N, C-alpha and C positions, 0 to 999 in steps of 0.2 A: 483963579475960575473952576467951579464944580465942574467935575466930567459928569458927563450922561451918561446913563444904562442903555445897553444895545441891546440888551437882552428882553426881550416881551416874559409876559408871566401869563403861563397859560391858565385856561377856564377851568376850573373840575368839572369832570364830566359828567352829562345830563342824558339821560334818558331820550331815545330817538323817537320826535314826537309821531304819534299813528298814518299823520300824512306825508312825511319827507319820502325822498325817493333812496338818501343812503345817509351815513352817519359814520363818527370815529368807529375805531375798532375798540377803544375805550369805552364811548359811549352804547354801543352795543350790547358789550359786557355789563354793565351797568342795567340796558333795558333787559333782558334775559334771565341774568343773575349767573352767568358764566364767567370763567377766566378767561383772558385776549387767547392767552397758549388754547384753552380749549376751542375758541373760533379760527384759529391758526388750525388746528388738526381735524378741525370739519372741512374748511376749506381745500385745505388738501387733500382732502378722502374727496373732494369735489359737490358737498354738499351746501356748501356757502361759498358766491362769489363776493371776492375783495377785488378792487379795482385800485390804482395810485392816481392820485391827483395833485401836481408837483411830488414835494418828498412823504405826503399825508399819503397812507393805507385806508382807502372808506372802505365800509359796506356795504353790499346792495340790501336796502330795507325789505324787499321783496322777498329776495331768498332767505332772507332771516327771519321774516313772519311764515315762509312754506316750514322752514327749518323746525322753527318751534310747532309747526301744528303738525310736524310728522310727517310732511309732504315732500321732505324731500329726497 
């Protein structure tokens, strides 16, 4: 009997669509052209809002737009 793979394949990061409420850190990094580490530093400095849903860390899209506009 063949064994089933229990691991899920991750989809590649995609840019966060303009109307989205949130996106993953990886998607946010692709969207704005910054590294995940840089986005985490912005969050630690209070310039970007992150939140957890289950085991995933998501970026608040409004705070990401504000950061890129220089209003954060």
